[in-house]
Each structure stands twice: as structure tokens, then as C-alpha cells.
C-alpha positions in Angstrom: 83.7 -157.6 -10.5 80.5 -159.5 -10.3 78.1 -160.0 -13.3 75.1 -160.5 -10.7 75.1 -159.7 -6.9 72.4 -159.6 -4.3 72.4 -158.5 -0.9 70.1 -159.7 1.8 67.6 -160.8 -0.9 64.5 -162.0 1.0 61.2 -163.4 -0.3 58.0 -164.8 1.3 54.8 -166.2 0.1 53.3 -165.5 3.6 54.3 -163.8 6.8 54.9 -167.4 8.3 56.8 -169.0 5.3 60.1 -167.4 4.0 61.3 -168.5 0.9 64.7 -166.9 0.5 66.5 -165.6 3.7 69.0 -162.9 3.1 70.6 -164.3 -0.1 74.1 -162.5 -1.0 74.7 -164.1 -4.5 78.1 -163.4 -6.2 78.4 -164.3 -9.8 81.7 -163.3 -11.2 82.3 -161.8 -14.8 82.8 -164.6 -17.4 82.0 -167.4 -15.0 79.7 -170.4 -15.1 78.0 -170.5 -11.9 76.5 -173.6 -10.6 73.3 -172.5 -8.2 72.8 -175.8 -6.5 70.3 -177.4 -4.1 67.4 -179.9 -3.8 63.9 -179.3 -5.4 62.2 -176.5 -3.2 65.5 -175.2 -2.0 64.6 -171.5 -3.5 66.7 -171.7 -6.8 63.8 -170.9 -9.1 62.6 -168.1 -7.0 65.8 -166.6 -6.9 66.0 -166.7 -10.8 62.5 -165.3 -11.1 63.5 -162.3 -9.0 66.8 -161.8 -11.0 64.6 -161.4 -14.1 61.8 -159.5 -12.6 59.1 -162.4 -12.9 58.7 -161.8 -9.2 58.4 -158.7 -7.3 61.4 -158.0 -5.2 60.3 -157.5 -1.4 63.4 -157.1 0.4 67.1 -156.6 -0.1 69.2 -155.5 -3.3 69.6 -157.0 -7.0 72.5 -155.6 -9.1 73.2 -156.7 -12.6 76.1 -155.5 -14.8 77.1 -153.4 -11.7 73.8 -151.7 -12.0 70.4 -151.6 -9.6 68.1 -153.9 -11.3 65.1 -151.9 -9.9 66.0 -148.6 -11.9 67.8 -150.2 -15.1 65.2 -153.4 -15.8 64.7 -152.6 -19.5 68.3 -152.1 -20.2 69.5 -155.1 -18.1 66.9 -157.7 -19.7 68.0 -156.5 -23.3 71.4 -158.0 -22.6 70.0 -161.0 -20.5 68.9 -164.3 -22.0 67.0 -166.8 -20.0 65.4 -170.2 -19.9 63.2 -170.7 -17.0 61.6 -174.1 -16.4 60.3 -175.4 -19.9 61.0 -173.5 -23.1 58.2 -171.6 -24.9 57.9 -173.1 -28.1 55.4 -173.7 -31.1 55.3 -177.4 -31.6 53.5 -176.8 -35.1 56.6 -174.7 -36.3 60.1 -175.6 -37.1 63.0 -174.3 -35.2 63.8 -171.5 -37.4 59.9 -170.1 -37.5 60.1 -170.2 -33.6 63.1 -168.2 -33.7 61.6 -165.9 -35.9 58.9 -165.2 -33.9 61.0 -164.4 -31.1 63.3 -162.4 -33.5 60.4 -160.0 -33.9 59.4 -159.5 -30.4 63.2 -158.9 -29.4 63.9 -156.8 -32.4 67.4 -158.5 -32.9 68.9 -158.7 -36.4 67.5 -161.7 -38.4 70.8 -163.0 -39.1 70.9 -163.8 -35.4 68.6 -166.8 -36.3 71.1 -168.9 -38.4 73.9 -168.0 -35.9 72.2 -169.4 -33.0 70.9 -172.5 -34.7 74.3 -173.4 -35.8 75.6 -172.9 -32.5 73.2 -175.3 -30.7 73.4 -177.8 -33.4 70.1 -177.4 -35.2 70.9 -175.7 -38.3 69.8 -178.8 -40.4 66.3 -179.1 -38.9 64.8 -176.9 -41.6 61.7 -179.1 -42.3 61.1 -180.6 -38.8 58.4 -179.5 -36.7 59.2 -178.7 -33.0 56.9 -181.4 -31.8 58.9 -184.0 -33.5 62.0 -183.1 -31.6 63.5 -185.1 -28.9 63.5 -183.3 -25.4 67.2 -182.7 -25.7 66.6 -181.0 -28.9 64.0 -178.8 -27.6 66.3 -177.6 -24.5 68.9 -176.6 -27.1 66.3 -174.6 -29.1 65.2 -172.9 -25.8 68.7 -172.1 -25.2 68.9 -170.7 -28.9 65.8 -168.5 -28.1 67.8 -167.3 -24.9 70.8 -166.7 -26.9 68.9 -164.7 -29.9 69.6 -161.1 -28.8 73.2 -161.8 -28.2 73.1 -161.4 -24.3 75.9 -161.0 -22.2 74.3 -163.1 -19.3 72.5 -166.3 -19.7 70.1 -167.7 -16.9 69.2 -171.2 -17.1 66.8 -173.1 -14.6 67.5 -176.7 -14.6 68.2 -177.2 -18.4 69.6 -180.7 -18.1 66.3 -182.0 -16.2 64.6 -185.1 -17.5 67.4 -185.6 -20.3 69.3 -189.0 -20.8 73.2 -189.0 -20.2 73.9 -188.1 -23.9 71.6 -185.3 -23.7 73.2 -184.0 -20.5 76.6 -184.1 -22.2 75.3 -182.1 -25.3 74.0 -179.4 -23.2 77.0 -179.4 -21.1 79.4 -179.0 -23.9 77.1 -176.5 -25.6 77.3 -174.4 -22.3 81.1 -174.7 -22.1 81.4 -173.4 -25.8 79.0 -170.6 -25.2 81.1 -169.6 -21.9 84.3 -169.7 -23.7 83.6 -168.7 -27.3 81.2 -165.9 -26.8 82.3 -165.0 -23.1 78.9 -165.1 -21.7 78.4 -165.5 -18.0 76.2 -168.3 -17.1 74.1 -168.8 -13.9 72.9 -172.3 -14.1 70.6 -173.8 -11.5 70.4 -177.5 -10.7 69.8 -180.3 -8.5 71.9 -182.7 -10.3 75.1 -182.0 -8.3 77.5 -184.7 -9.7 76.5 -183.7 -13.2 77.1 -179.9 -12.6 80.6 -180.6 -11.0 81.7 -181.1 -14.6 80.4 -177.6 -16.0 80.9 -174.9 -13.7 83.8 -172.8 -12.3 81.9 -171.2 -9.2 79.1 -172.4 -7.3 76.7 -171.5 -4.7 74.7 -174.3 -2.6 71.1 -173.2 -1.2 69.1 -175.2 1.1 65.7 -174.2 2.7 66.4 -170.6 1.4 69.8 -170.0 2.8 73.2 -170.1 1.2 75.3 -172.7 2.7 78.4 -172.5 0.5 79.7 -170.1 -2.2 82.9 -170.0 -3.9 85.1 -171.3 -6.8 84.5 -175.0 -7.7 88.3 -175.5 -6.4 87.3 -174.3 -3.0 84.2 -176.8 -3.0 86.6 -179.6 -4.1 89.0 -178.9 -1.2 86.0 -179.9 1.0 85.8 -183.0 -1.0 89.5 -183.6 -0.2 89.1 -182.9 3.3 86.1 -185.1 3.7 87.9 -188.0 2.2 89.6 -190.9 3.9 91.5 -193.9 3.6 90.4 -197.4 4.9 92.7 -200.1 5.8 91.5 -203.6 6.6 94.1 -206.2 8.6 94.2 -208.8 10.8 95.7 -206.7 13.7 94.2 -203.6 13.9 95.8 -202.5 17.4 99.2 -203.4 16.2 98.5 -201.5 12.9 97.3 -198.5 15.2 100.7 -198.5 17.1 102.5 -198.4 13.8 100.5 -195.4 12.4 100.9 -193.6 15.6 104.6 -193.8 15.0 104.2 -192.1 11.9 101.9 -189.4 13.5 99.0 -190.6 11.4 95.6 -190.7 13.3 93.3 -193.6 12.8 89.8 -194.5 13.9 88.2 -198.0 14.1 84.9 -198.2 12.4 83.4 -201.7 11.5 86.7 -203.8 12.5 88.2 -201.4 9.5 90.9 -198.5 10.1 89.9 -195.0 9.1 92.6 -192.5 8.4 93.2 -189.2 6.4 93.9 -189.6 2.9 97.5 -189.7 2.1 99.5 -189.8 -1.3 100.1 -193.1 -2.9 103.9 -193.3 -2.3 103.3 -193.1 1.6 100.4 -195.7 1.2 102.9 -197.9 -0.5 105.6 -197.5 2.2 102.9 -198.1 4.8 101.6 -201.2 3.3 105.2 -202.4 3.0 106.2 -201.8 6.7 102.6 -203.5 7.6 103.7 -206.8 5.9 107.2 -206.5 7.1 105.8 -206.5 10.6 104.1 -209.7 9.8 100.4 -208.2 9.4 98.1 -209.3 6.8 96.8 -206.5 4.6 93.2 -207.4 3.1 92.5 -203.9 1.9 93.5 -200.4 1.3 91.3 -198.1 -0.4 90.6 -194.3 -0.7 87.1 -193.0 -0.4 86.4 -189.9 -1.9 83.2 -188.1 -1.3 81.2 -186.8 -4.2 79.6 -183.4 -4.2 76.2 -184.9 -3.0 77.9 -186.1 0.2 79.4 -182.7 0.6 76.2 -181.1 0.3 74.4 -183.5 2.7 77.3 -182.7 5.1 76.6 -178.8 4.7 73.0 -178.9 5.4 73.2 -181.3 8.1 76.0 -179.2 10.1 
């Protein structure tokens, strides 16, 4: 069952410029779904449409298995979001900021201390938000999004601009929210290698079109398929003949042999055989493409 689903979602700013082209998003219940792509790909536009911040033009949006158009208020009451920068009052403390949002959302006051503890800001009683680091502000923004105890959390680039430690803090926080509270998380990001460490599912968008959608394991299988082994020897032609004898295809590039990834035991046996045949082996290495390389391959095909 999908927590968020869209069918043929299309959006344009003008008749000549489509921002989104028939987006069919499928976010499973309980998933951490990474919505990935470069800046300007259409990520924020999609998220704004899901939240009703932009008026839908074409297609269908379903959240919690209900049409958004006829269940908007009910859906938004169960949804928390952080789009772009958090809206915070710098002259107030974290608790005072949450008090403002608690009154707006009319949720129980006890939720304030619960979310402050959850995001690690319960000991900032007297500190004004203007004195917070960027990472602390992002965590407070997430606390605001969690205040109404949502079933769905939508986050737009929550680690943008953070240092490595700040990214780690947000990543661990989101994992905790997902596992301990069972909240489905839809998170957009252009930081592909960072998001790889967090998500269970992913969708890759480029120029308003979905290029890939599936589980992280399915995406990682593409990484395995696009990886290769490099062998550098003093006799490439003789090495190729030995590889052919083992039905291992190889190609020559920059005076080195490229062949499909094989396991370490087969590599060890192959290396021993090459040496036994009098071939000098200078290098055997495995090149594993990261998500960014896979993404570039998807959009260039």
C-alpha cells in the first residue's frame, strides 16, 4: 500500500515550459523515500503540489489512499512538512517557537517537550533561535513538522548547507523518527551519496521526468552492474586469451583491461594463474560506481 501516490502529475509555468511530466510517484507506507535529482529537476514543485502549496493542473494525487483534492484538510492534519528554510522567530527560544505553532495546530501542549527531546533540543531553554547553528535550526524545523504527531513527513533538502556532522545528526534523527514512530518520510535531496545512507526507497527525477523508482536494493543492483575490475599487466594480449579460456569478457582501455566484477576468490585464482604463466601483474582493482555516477548514466541514456 502506498502512503503517497501520484498518477500522471503534470505542472507547467507556461504553455512552453513543463516543469513536471507525468510524474507517477509511489511512496510505500513506512518507507524513507529519497526523491533525488539535481537542483531544478522538479523536486520542490512536486512536494509543493503534494501539500497544496501549488494548485494541481493535471493528474491525480492520493495520500493515505485518499484523493487529496477532496480530503485536503484531513490529509494535512496528518502530514508534517519542512519546505525550503524553516519559518522560525529568531528572538524566541525553541520552546517559544513551538508554542506558537502548537496554538496554530491546536495540538496538545505536551507535544512540545516530546518533540524537543526527540530532536535533541530539550536543553536549549534560554537560548534564542538566532544563536542556533544551522543544524540546530533544521532540527527545530523538523520539530515543528512533528508537532502534530504526523503519519507522513515531507522534507525538502533538510541537509542542504550542513557540515558533515550536521548531516549525520539529521540522518540519524530521521532514522529514529521512522523506526520508533513508524512515520513515512518523503525527503528530497540533490546529495545522492548522502541520501544513500538513509533511504529504503528512491525515485530519481531529471528535467521533470522520473528516470528510476524502486527500492534502494534495486538501485544498488545497478551499481553492481555498472562496476568493473581493472587488470594492468605487461602482456595484455596473452592475458585476454587466458580470460577467454575462463569465458570472462574483457576490453582494453588506456592500456589496461576492463572486465566484469568477480568475487575475490576468483580474482585470487586468476592472479595466481597469470603469475604462473609468467605475466607481470601490476594492478588488480575493483571500481564501484557511486549513486551519482549511476544517476548520470540514467539521465544520459
